[in-house]
DOZA-628592 format. One record per residue (C-alpha): residue number from 0; residue in three letters; y, x, z negated. Coordinates in pm, 1 decimal, padded with zeros to 6 digits. Example, Ala and Ser with C-alpha at 12.3 -4.5 7.8 and 13.67 -1.06 7.14 Angstrom:
% residues 2
{k 0&r ala&y -00450.0&x 01230.0&z -00780.0}
{k 1&r ser&y -00106.0&x 01367.0&z -00714.0}
This chain:
% residues 151
{k 0&r met&y 00781.5&x -04120.0&z 00909.3}
{k 1&r ile&y 00585.4&x -03789.4&z 00922.9}
{k 2&r glu&y 00317.4&x -03714.7&z 00656.2}
{k 3&r val&y 00413.6&x -03384.0&z 00497.8}
{k 4&r lys&y 00061.6&x -03240.9&z 00319.5}
{k 5&r arg&y 00279.8&x -02983.5&z 00133.4}
{k 6&r val&y 00526.3&x -02704.3&z 00173.9}
{k 7&r thr&y 00385.7&x -02414.3&z 00251.0}
{k 8&r his&y 00655.3&x -02141.8&z 00269.7}
{k 9&r val&y 01018.7&x -02118.0&z 00191.1}
{k 10&r asn&y 01212.9&x -01777.1&z 00449.5}
{k 11&r ile&y 01419.4&x -01502.6&z 00325.0}
{k 12&r asn&y 01563.8&x -01290.6&z 00525.6}
{k 13&r cys&y 01653.0&x -00920.7&z 00385.4}
{k 14&r leu&y 01837.0&x -00676.1&z 00421.2}
{k 15&r asp&y 01564.5&x -00454.0&z 00317.9}
{k 16&r ala&y 01180.5&x -00661.7&z 00344.9}
{k 17&r gly&y 00998.6&x -00304.1&z 00263.7}
{k 18&r arg&y 01223.1&x -00284.2&z -00058.8}
{k 19&r gln&y 01143.1&x -00698.1&z -00145.7}
{k 20&r ala&y 00795.6&x -00680.8&z -00067.9}
{k 21&r ala&y 00789.2&x -00404.4&z -00355.9}
{k 22&r phe&y 00956.8&x -00605.1&z -00586.7}
{k 23&r tyr&y 00771.1&x -00936.5&z -00515.2}
{k 24&r ser&y 00410.1&x -00722.4&z -00542.8}
{k 25&r gly&y 00582.0&x -00511.2&z -00775.4}
{k 26&r val&y 00792.7&x -00711.4&z -01025.6}
{k 27&r leu&y 00629.4&x -01025.9&z -00924.2}
{k 28&r gly&y 00305.4&x -00951.3&z -00909.1}
{k 29&r leu&y 00200.1&x -01205.6&z -00579.7}
{k 30&r arg&y 00020.8&x -01059.6&z -00245.7}
{k 31&r glu&y 00119.2&x -01036.8&z 00135.6}
{k 32&r tyr&y -00087.5&x -01271.8&z 00311.0}
{k 33&r gly&y -00301.9&x -01109.4&z 00619.1}
{k 34&r gly&y -00099.5&x -00760.2&z 00551.0}
{k 35&r his&y 00287.0&x -00708.0&z 00775.6}
{k 36&r leu&y 00222.9&x -00941.3&z 00995.5}
{k 37&r gly&y 00502.2&x -00717.9&z 01187.9}
{k 38&r asn&y 00761.4&x -00814.5&z 01482.1}
{k 39&r his&y 00610.8&x -01251.3&z 01631.0}
{k 40&r asp&y 00984.0&x -01306.7&z 01630.8}
{k 41&r asp&y 00901.7&x -01392.4&z 02007.2}
{k 42&r phe&y 00651.5&x -01667.4&z 01817.0}
{k 43&r leu&y 00985.9&x -01833.2&z 01704.1}
{k 44&r glu&y 01195.1&x -01831.5&z 02002.6}
{k 45&r arg&y 00917.6&x -02009.1&z 02153.9}
{k 46&r met&y 00930.9&x -02307.5&z 01857.3}
{k 47&r gly&y 01299.2&x -02299.5&z 01925.3}
{k 48&r tyr&y 01409.2&x -02059.7&z 01713.6}
{k 49&r pro&y 01724.5&x -01871.7&z 01797.9}
{k 50&r ser&y 01627.5&x -01502.3&z 01826.1}
{k 51&r ala&y 01873.3&x -01316.5&z 02056.8}
{k 52&r asn&y 01556.3&x -01031.9&z 02095.2}
{k 53&r pro&y 01204.3&x -01087.8&z 02132.9}
{k 54&r gly&y 01046.8&x -00802.1&z 01866.5}
{k 55&r ser&y 01352.1&x -00757.6&z 01674.2}
{k 56&r ala&y 01222.8&x -00856.3&z 01314.9}
{k 57&r arg&y 00965.4&x -00708.3&z 01025.5}
{k 58&r thr&y 00756.6&x -01011.7&z 00841.0}
{k 59&r asp&y 00576.5&x -00976.9&z 00546.3}
{k 60&r val&y 00403.1&x -01303.3&z 00357.3}
{k 61&r met&y 00427.3&x -01281.2&z -00026.8}
{k 62&r ile&y 00154.6&x -01556.6&z -00202.1}
{k 63&r ala&y 00019.8&x -01575.8&z -00535.9}
{k 64&r pro&y -00238.8&x -01350.3&z -00682.0}
{k 65&r asn&y -00447.3&x -01687.6&z -00659.9}
{k 66&r gly&y -00387.4&x -01748.8&z -00315.8}
{k 67&r arg&y -00239.3&x -02125.8&z -00439.8}
{k 68&r gly&y 00118.9&x -02256.6&z -00401.4}
{k 69&r ser&y 00365.1&x -02202.3&z -00171.8}
{k 70&r ala&y 00422.0&x -01915.8&z 00037.9}
{k 71&r ile&y 00734.8&x -01648.1&z 00021.4}
{k 72&r glu&y 00786.5&x -01470.7&z 00461.3}
{k 73&r leu&y 01025.9&x -01214.5&z 00383.3}
{k 74&r ile&y 01167.4&x -01110.6&z 00719.4}
{k 75&r gln&y 01406.1&x -00774.8&z 00808.5}
{k 76&r trp&y 01613.9&x -00859.0&z 01160.7}
{k 77&r arg&y 01649.2&x -00536.5&z 01329.3}
{k 78&r val&y 02035.1&x -00768.8&z 01409.6}
{k 79&r gln&y 02096.0&x -00892.4&z 01149.9}
{k 80&r gly&y 02394.1&x -01141.1&z 01072.5}
{k 81&r ser&y 02685.0&x -01170.2&z 00818.3}
{k 82&r asp&y 02556.5&x -01053.2&z 00474.0}
{k 83&r arg&y 02656.1&x -01486.4&z 00357.8}
{k 84&r arg&y 02427.5&x -01464.3&z 00058.8}
{k 85&r ala&y 02380.4&x -01804.7&z -00069.4}
{k 86&r gly&y 02517.8&x -01842.4&z -00458.1}
{k 87&r ala&y 02420.2&x -02128.3&z -00707.2}
{k 88&r arg&y 02640.6&x -02345.5&z -00562.3}
{k 89&r asp&y 02659.3&x -02287.1&z -00224.3}
{k 90&r leu&y 02471.6&x -02465.7&z 00041.1}
{k 91&r gly&y 02165.8&x -02378.9&z 00183.8}
{k 92&r val&y 01892.2&x -02210.1&z -00048.1}
{k 93&r ala&y 02037.5&x -02173.7&z -00355.8}
{k 94&r arg&y 01645.5&x -02034.1&z -00611.3}
{k 95&r ile&y 01307.6&x -02062.9&z -00535.9}
{k 96&r ala&y 01076.1&x -02123.2&z -00859.0}
{k 97&r phe&y 00763.5&x -01996.2&z -00980.8}
{k 98&r glu&y 00515.2&x -02193.4&z -01183.2}
{k 99&r val&y 00421.4&x -01889.7&z -01481.2}
{k 100&r thr&y 00180.0&x -01866.7&z -01728.8}
{k 101&r asp&y 00449.7&x -01713.2&z -02024.4}
{k 102&r val&y 00712.2&x -01790.4&z -01962.8}
{k 103&r ala&y 00856.4&x -01557.8&z -02296.3}
{k 104&r ala&y 00632.8&x -01223.5&z -02187.7}
{k 105&r ala&y 00775.6&x -01279.4&z -01799.2}
{k 106&r tyr&y 01106.5&x -01308.7&z -01945.4}
{k 107&r ala&y 01019.1&x -00925.0&z -02176.1}
{k 108&r ala&y 00870.7&x -00776.7&z -01876.4}
{k 109&r leu&y 01103.3&x -00857.0&z -01580.2}
{k 110&r arg&y 01398.8&x -00718.6&z -01871.8}
{k 111&r ala&y 01144.0&x -00420.3&z -01987.4}
{k 112&r ala&y 01165.0&x -00363.8&z -01585.8}
{k 113&r gly&y 01522.6&x -00368.2&z -01564.1}
{k 114&r val&y 01493.3&x -00679.0&z -01379.9}
{k 115&r asp&y 01927.3&x -00835.0&z -01334.6}
{k 116&r val&y 01771.9&x -01128.3&z -01588.5}
{k 117&r leu&y 02086.2&x -01387.3&z -01580.1}
{k 118&r gly&y 01998.8&x -01583.5&z -01932.4}
{k 119&r glu&y 01722.9&x -01644.7&z -02208.6}
{k 120&r pro&y 01431.1&x -01899.6&z -02136.4}
{k 121&r arg&y 01564.1&x -02200.9&z -02226.2}
{k 122&r thr&y 01388.2&x -02589.9&z -02241.3}
{k 123&r gly&y 01501.9&x -02841.6&z -01991.6}
{k 124&r gly&y 01327.2&x -03053.6&z -01740.7}
{k 125&r val&y 01342.9&x -03416.2&z -01589.0}
{k 126&r pro&y 01209.2&x -03696.6&z -01717.5}
{k 127&r gly&y 00845.5&x -03719.5&z -01815.8}
{k 128&r thr&y 00819.8&x -03318.7&z -01771.3}
{k 129&r thr&y 00921.2&x -03036.9&z -01992.5}
{k 130&r val&y 00990.6&x -02657.7&z -01831.8}
{k 131&r arg&y 01074.4&x -02346.1&z -02059.3}
{k 132&r ala&y 01287.5&x -02162.4&z -01781.7}
{k 133&r phe&y 01536.7&x -01858.5&z -01691.3}
{k 134&r leu&y 01647.6&x -01707.8&z -01340.8}
{k 135&r phe&y 01701.2&x -01412.9&z -01280.1}
{k 136&r arg&y 01784.0&x -01191.4&z -00911.2}
{k 137&r asp&y 01535.4&x -00982.5&z -00671.9}
{k 138&r pro&y 01676.1&x -00674.9&z -00549.7}
{k 139&r glu&y 01885.5&x -00819.2&z -00293.5}
{k 140&r gly&y 02074.8&x -01036.0&z -00482.8}
{k 141&r asn&y 01866.5&x -01378.3&z -00435.2}
{k 142&r ile&y 01879.4&x -01670.5&z -00711.5}
{k 143&r leu&y 01480.5&x -01708.9&z -00825.0}
{k 144&r glu&y 01351.5&x -01888.3&z -01174.0}
{k 145&r ala&y 01030.5&x -01809.8&z -01361.5}
{k 146&r leu&y 00922.9&x -02143.7&z -01508.2}
{k 147&r glu&y 00668.2&x -02297.5&z -01778.5}
{k 148&r phe&y 00629.4&x -02610.9&z -01861.0}
{k 149&r gln&y 00506.8&x -02703.7&z -02155.2}
{k 150&r arg&y 00246.1&x -03007.1&z -02204.2}
């Protein structure tokens, strides 16, 4: 067994990485990490990632303002695969959750910004943990979650 220290990032393939980066920074308050990375899929290809055309991807890495937690890497491929967006029960990444300081305020802010909010905050969790959370979509339809741990 390997020893995993932490999850570092999640990738989202995008139709328009610029629009997605504007949403993740302007609406969610994330910031770019290290600036726009530009074309770097030749690096991915050398690791064994299937890339049909080195230099054919735009990448933006977004992180929380405090620099803690996992990053989101937005990738826009020049040659894109088919548009098969994952739904709530489809295989693959179904949603990405963000811990917020005030879930009610986050809900109100996203609704005021015209974001596609899927429902009101609800309380739930797993044994030993209680959270208040709600779901919403980014501009390309990916399901995101805002949650606040009830301490």
